[in-house]
LUMLO-221959 format. One record per residue (C-alpha): residue in three letters; x, y, z. Coordinates in nm, 3 decimals, padded with zeros to 5 digits. Each point is the difference from the previous one (the first is absolute). Layout:
<rs>
+------+---------+---------+---------+
| resn |       u |       v |       w |
+------+---------+---------+---------+
|  ALA |       X |       Y |       Z |
...
+------+---------+---------+---------+
</rs>
This chain:
<rs>
+------+---------+---------+---------+
| resn |       u |       v |       w |
+------+---------+---------+---------+
|  MET | -00.011 |  09.191 | -09.067 |
|  GLY |  00.349 | -00.086 |  00.210 |
|  ASP |  00.050 | -00.247 |  00.288 |
|  GLY | -00.244 | -00.014 |  00.268 |
|  ASN | -00.394 | -00.033 | -00.050 |
|  PHE | -00.091 |  00.386 |  00.146 |
|  GLU | -00.351 |  00.095 | -00.086 |
|  ALA | -00.030 |  00.397 |  00.060 |
|  GLN | -00.273 |  00.025 |  00.282 |
|  SER | -00.197 |  00.278 |  00.161 |
|  VAL | -00.153 |  00.072 |  00.358 |
|  MET | -00.325 | -00.044 | -00.200 |
|  HIS |  00.089 | -00.310 | -00.074 |
|  LYS |  00.235 | -00.241 |  00.267 |
|  PRO | -00.007 | -00.341 | -00.039 |
|  LEU | -00.221 | -00.153 |  00.207 |
|  TYR |  00.192 | -00.213 |  00.217 |
|  HIS |  00.164 |  00.366 |  00.044 |
|  GLN | -00.252 |  00.109 |  00.150 |
|  VAL | -00.056 | -00.291 |  00.234 |
|  GLY |  00.327 |  00.058 |  00.082 |
|  GLN | -00.003 |  00.401 |  00.116 |
|  ILE | -00.345 | -00.093 |  00.159 |
|  VAL |  00.241 | -00.271 |  00.224 |
|  LEU |  00.304 |  00.239 |  00.026 |
|  ALA | -00.293 |  00.285 |  00.169 |
|  ARG | -00.111 | -00.264 |  00.206 |
|  ILE |  00.369 | -00.058 |  00.188 |
|  ARG |  00.050 |  00.358 | -00.013 |
|  ASN | -00.305 |  00.063 |  00.189 |
|  GLY |  00.096 | -00.289 |  00.283 |
|  ASP | -00.248 | -00.269 | -00.151 |
|  TRP |  00.279 | -00.244 |  00.006 |
|  GLN |  00.352 |  00.059 |  00.247 |
|  PRO |  00.352 | -00.094 | -00.108 |
|  GLY |  00.046 | -00.391 |  00.069 |
|  GLN | -00.460 | -00.036 | -00.049 |
|  SER | -00.053 | -00.258 | -00.267 |
|  LEU | -00.222 |  00.117 | -00.295 |
|  PRO | -00.348 | -00.185 | -00.062 |
|  ASN |  00.015 | -00.265 | -00.204 |
|  GLU |  00.023 |  00.029 | -00.419 |
|  HIS | -00.374 | -00.141 |  00.016 |
|  LEU | -00.163 |  00.232 |  00.317 |
|  LEU |  00.196 |  00.315 | -00.229 |
|  ALA | -00.167 | -00.126 | -00.304 |
|  SER | -00.291 | -00.038 |  00.130 |
|  GLU |  00.010 |  00.364 |  00.195 |
|  PHE |  00.074 |  00.169 | -00.313 |
|  GLY | -00.225 | -00.194 | -00.262 |
|  VAL |  00.304 | -00.089 | -00.212 |
|  SER |  00.208 | -00.328 | -00.093 |
|  ILE |  00.250 | -00.211 |  00.165 |
|  GLY |  00.272 |  00.153 | -00.310 |
|  THR | -00.108 |  00.323 |  00.122 |
|  ILE |  00.084 | -00.005 |  00.310 |
|  ARG |  00.345 | -00.174 | -00.064 |
|  ARG |  00.088 |  00.239 | -00.187 |
|  ALA | -00.061 |  00.233 |  00.217 |
|  ILE |  00.177 | -00.099 |  00.281 |
|  GLU |  00.260 | -00.083 | -00.213 |
|  GLY |  00.066 |  00.403 | -00.107 |
|  LEU | -00.057 |  00.045 |  00.394 |
|  GLU |  00.272 | -00.231 |  00.082 |
|  ARG |  00.287 |  00.179 | -00.334 |
|  ILE | -00.052 |  00.301 |  00.238 |
|  GLY |  00.055 | -00.126 |  00.323 |
|  ALA | -00.293 |  00.047 |  00.138 |
|  VAL | -00.137 | -00.414 |  00.070 |
|  SER |  00.237 | -00.271 | -00.016 |
|  ARG | -00.108 | -00.384 | -00.099 |
|  GLN |  00.071 | -00.270 |  00.194 |
|  GLN | -00.082 | -00.355 | -00.189 |
|  GLY | -00.284 | -00.212 |  00.218 |
|  ARG | -00.015 |  00.298 |  00.253 |
|  GLY | -00.196 |  00.280 | -00.162 |
|  THR |  00.106 |  00.362 | -00.065 |
|  PHE |  00.171 |  00.271 |  00.242 |
|  VAL | -00.006 |  00.328 |  00.067 |
|  ARG |  00.368 |  00.142 | -00.003 |
|  CYS | -00.014 |  00.351 |  00.025 |
|  THR | -00.146 |  00.261 |  00.251 |
|  SER | -00.255 |  00.232 | -00.056 |
|  ALA |  00.216 |  00.302 |  00.016 |
|  ASP |  00.235 | -00.185 | -00.220 |
|  LEU | -00.268 | -00.050 | -00.296 |
|  ALA | -00.134 |  00.366 |  00.092 |
|  SER |  00.344 |  00.186 | -00.062 |
|  SER |  00.204 | -00.240 | -00.273 |
|  THR | -00.030 |  00.324 | -00.245 |
|  ARG |  00.456 | -00.098 | -00.031 |
|  TRP | -00.046 |  00.354 |  00.045 |
|  PRO |  00.195 |  00.169 |  00.305 |
|  LEU | -00.313 |  00.139 |  00.078 |
|  ARG | -00.116 |  00.170 |  00.331 |
|  ILE | -00.358 |  00.112 |  00.126 |
|  ARG |  00.001 |  00.315 |  00.148 |
|  ASP | -00.235 |  00.060 |  00.353 |
|  ARG | -00.253 | -00.314 | -00.100 |
|  ARG |  00.076 | -00.253 |  00.274 |
|  GLY | -00.157 | -00.353 | -00.157 |
|  ALA | -00.030 |  00.150 | -00.345 |
|  MET |  00.112 | -00.279 | -00.268 |
|  LEU |  00.141 |  00.084 | -00.358 |
|  THR | -00.162 | -00.248 | -00.250 |
|  CYS |  00.104 | -00.076 | -00.363 |
|  ASP | -00.267 | -00.112 | -00.353 |
|  THR |  00.089 | -00.039 | -00.320 |
|  LEU | -00.129 |  00.182 | -00.257 |
|  SER |  00.159 | -00.204 | -00.327 |
|  ILE |  00.285 | -00.227 | -00.089 |
|  ASP |  00.074 |  00.032 | -00.327 |
|  ARG |  00.240 | -00.154 | -00.260 |
|  ARG |  00.164 |  00.264 | -00.259 |
|  ARG |  00.285 |  00.026 | -00.234 |
|  SER |  00.280 |  00.221 |  00.191 |
|  ALA |  00.013 |  00.420 | -00.079 |
|  PRO |  00.297 |  00.145 |  00.044 |
|  ALA | -00.021 |  00.115 |  00.308 |
|  ASP | -00.065 | -00.344 |  00.144 |
|  ARG |  00.329 | -00.104 | -00.201 |
|  GLY |  00.220 |  00.299 |  00.236 |
|  GLU | -00.176 | -00.114 |  00.259 |
|  LEU |  00.079 | -00.340 | -00.023 |
|  LYS |  00.333 |  00.008 | -00.136 |
|  LEU | -00.119 | -00.256 | -00.318 |
|  VAL |  00.203 | -00.011 | -00.275 |
|  ARG | -00.298 | -00.059 | -00.231 |
|  SER | -00.370 |  00.075 | -00.008 |
|  CYS | -00.257 | -00.308 |  00.158 |
|  ASP | -00.230 | -00.051 |  00.168 |
|  VAL | -00.113 |  00.134 |  00.376 |
|  ILE | -00.267 | -00.092 |  00.227 |
|  GLU | -00.194 |  00.347 |  00.137 |
|  CYS | -00.153 |  00.020 |  00.336 |
|  THR | -00.192 |  00.301 |  00.136 |
|  SER | -00.137 | -00.011 |  00.320 |
|  LEU | -00.157 |  00.265 |  00.208 |
|  ILE |  00.096 |  00.011 |  00.431 |
|  ARG | -00.232 |  00.115 |  00.224 |
|  LEU |  00.011 |  00.155 |  00.333 |
|  GLU | -00.285 | -00.175 |  00.158 |
|  SER | -00.277 |  00.024 | -00.311 |
|  GLU |  00.195 |  00.405 | -00.061 |
|  PRO |  00.197 | -00.045 | -00.341 |
|  VAL |  00.365 |  00.083 |  00.084 |
|  ALA |  00.220 | -00.137 | -00.239 |
|  VAL |  00.053 | -00.138 | -00.367 |
|  GLU |  00.270 | -00.220 | -00.025 |
|  ARG |  00.095 | -00.147 | -00.356 |
|  SER |  00.260 | -00.300 | -00.073 |
|  ILE |  00.163 | -00.108 | -00.340 |
|  ILE |  00.138 | -00.381 |  00.018 |
|  PRO |  00.176 | -00.136 | -00.330 |
|  SER | -00.161 | -00.283 | -00.090 |
|  THR |  00.294 | -00.186 | -00.108 |
|  LEU |  00.043 | -00.071 |  00.400 |
|  LEU | -00.342 | -00.210 |  00.002 |
|  ALA |  00.112 | -00.192 | -00.296 |
|  GLY | -00.231 | -00.368 | -00.033 |
|  CYS | -00.252 |  00.165 |  00.286 |
|  GLU | -00.346 | -00.089 | -00.079 |
|  VAL | -00.189 |  00.213 |  00.250 |
|  GLN | -00.239 |  00.248 |  00.031 |
|  PHE |  00.134 |  00.247 |  00.247 |
|  GLY | -00.206 |  00.218 |  00.245 |
|  SER |  00.237 |  00.246 |  00.103 |
|  ALA |  00.356 |  00.086 | -00.008 |
|  ASP |  00.078 | -00.150 |  00.401 |
|  GLU | -00.122 | -00.348 | -00.217 |
|  ILE |  00.244 |  00.059 | -00.288 |
|  ARG |  00.306 |  00.073 |  00.240 |
|  ALA | -00.078 | -00.309 |  00.194 |
|  LEU |  00.035 | -00.212 | -00.293 |
|  LEU |  00.354 |  00.216 | -00.065 |
|  ALA |  00.098 | -00.091 |  00.286 |
|  ASP | -00.085 | -00.325 |  00.008 |
|  ARG |  00.223 | -00.002 | -00.289 |
|  GLY |  00.311 |  00.134 |  00.165 |
|  MET | -00.050 |  00.378 | -00.133 |
|  SER | -00.125 |  00.169 |  00.335 |
|  ALA |  00.147 |  00.387 |  00.055 |
|  LYS |  00.288 |  00.002 |  00.165 |
|  TRP |  00.115 |  00.360 | -00.041 |
|  VAL | -00.230 |  00.316 | -00.069 |
|  GLU | -00.021 |  00.315 | -00.129 |
|  ASP | -00.239 |  00.317 |  00.067 |
|  ARG | -00.017 |  00.285 | -00.182 |
|  ILE | -00.230 |  00.282 |  00.157 |
|  GLU | -00.126 |  00.327 | -00.134 |
|  ILE | -00.347 |  00.220 | -00.048 |
|  VAL | -00.209 |  00.007 | -00.315 |
|  GLY | -00.329 |  00.036 | -00.125 |
|  ALA | -00.267 | -00.268 |  00.026 |
|  THR | -00.074 | -00.132 | -00.353 |
|  ALA | -00.340 | -00.043 | -00.107 |
|  GLN |  00.061 | -00.361 |  00.053 |
|  VAL |  00.102 |  00.047 |  00.332 |
|  ALA | -00.242 |  00.291 |  00.059 |
|  ALA | -00.329 | -00.223 | -00.104 |
|  ALA |  00.108 | -00.333 |  00.222 |
|  MET |  00.073 |  00.249 |  00.316 |
|  SER | -00.341 |  00.249 | -00.092 |
|  ILE |  00.219 |  00.314 |  00.052 |
|  THR |  00.072 |  00.258 | -00.264 |
|  SER |  00.259 | -00.031 | -00.278 |
|  GLY |  00.320 |  00.169 |  00.061 |
|  LYS | -00.029 | -00.022 |  00.391 |
|  PRO |  00.343 |  00.027 |  00.127 |
|  LEU |  00.089 | -00.383 |  00.102 |
|  LEU |  00.285 | -00.186 |  00.163 |
|  ARG |  00.161 | -00.241 | -00.270 |
|  CYS |  00.244 | -00.303 |  00.132 |
|  CYS |  00.155 | -00.186 | -00.313 |
|  ARG |  00.124 | -00.365 |  00.122 |
|  SER |  00.257 | -00.191 | -00.166 |
|  SER |  00.064 | -00.377 |  00.129 |
|  SER |  00.260 | -00.229 | -00.089 |
|  ALA |  00.054 | -00.370 |  00.033 |
|  ALA |  00.361 | -00.087 |  00.178 |
|  ASP |  00.142 | -00.018 | -00.366 |
|  GLY | -00.074 |  00.378 | -00.064 |
|  THR | -00.322 | -00.121 | -00.204 |
|  ILE | -00.240 |  00.281 |  00.028 |
|  ILE | -00.301 | -00.170 |  00.064 |
|  GLU | -00.294 |  00.244 |  00.035 |
|  SER | -00.064 |  00.374 | -00.044 |
|  GLN | -00.228 |  00.184 |  00.227 |
|  THR | -00.139 |  00.321 |  00.029 |
|  LEU | -00.216 |  00.168 |  00.313 |
|  HIS | -00.183 |  00.294 | -00.028 |
|  LEU | -00.085 |  00.083 |  00.337 |
|  GLY | -00.287 |  00.241 |  00.093 |
|  SER | -00.105 |  00.030 |  00.415 |
|  SER |  00.166 |  00.207 |  00.262 |
|  GLU | -00.131 | -00.276 |  00.236 |
|  LEU |  00.304 | -00.244 | -00.121 |
|  GLU |  00.390 |  00.072 | -00.015 |
|  TYR |  00.242 | -00.159 | -00.212 |
|  ALA |  00.259 | -00.149 |  00.291 |
|  CYS |  00.297 | -00.138 | -00.189 |
|  ARG |  00.290 | -00.137 |  00.276 |
|  ALA |  00.331 | -00.120 | -00.157 |
|  LYS |  00.121 | -00.308 |  00.114 |
+------+---------+---------+---------+
</rs>
């Protein structure tokens, strides 16, 4: 099945370690643990959640990959980001209108490995067919679904990796560790009608006009490492991109 060991997963069948990690992340977002503060030790967390030490360790590893926490040998695990950093880490320049204190969150709906389609090869500038990792996420403003993000990454960039990822951010963190962080980004914006899949995720009518943002992210050598599509359907958000 190609390189790497990815398994299709849906929002209803997330690994237990990922579910635990998301609960810990939510508590960091809520301010239960502040930047610089240490989390309870693994034994206490395992007892609190009723899971094994191994599950806790995998959950913490996932949070470390996205930069939420850092582990220090002999000292413990410490919170790195503020709740505002985590709440707005959608990687899109979205600005909330007139809702002071409101937060954006991003939840993974599915991560699937499949063979690249012609459209994927065009977006990623692939010279031949290969497997790709597709991650679909739902962005919420407080509890309201406001956008759907789809991310496509060539599996060849993750050759030899045996990790089961819980989010696109975890994949991006691993790529960065391999020296493949995004150095160049190209955005294209247009108005489209909501597809049936996007409409179902956002609980809106199929065909409703949405802002579609297409993004290509390239490494320093020009290799496209990710193709993203954002369907934005809320008047309470604006796409506020600023040139550097």
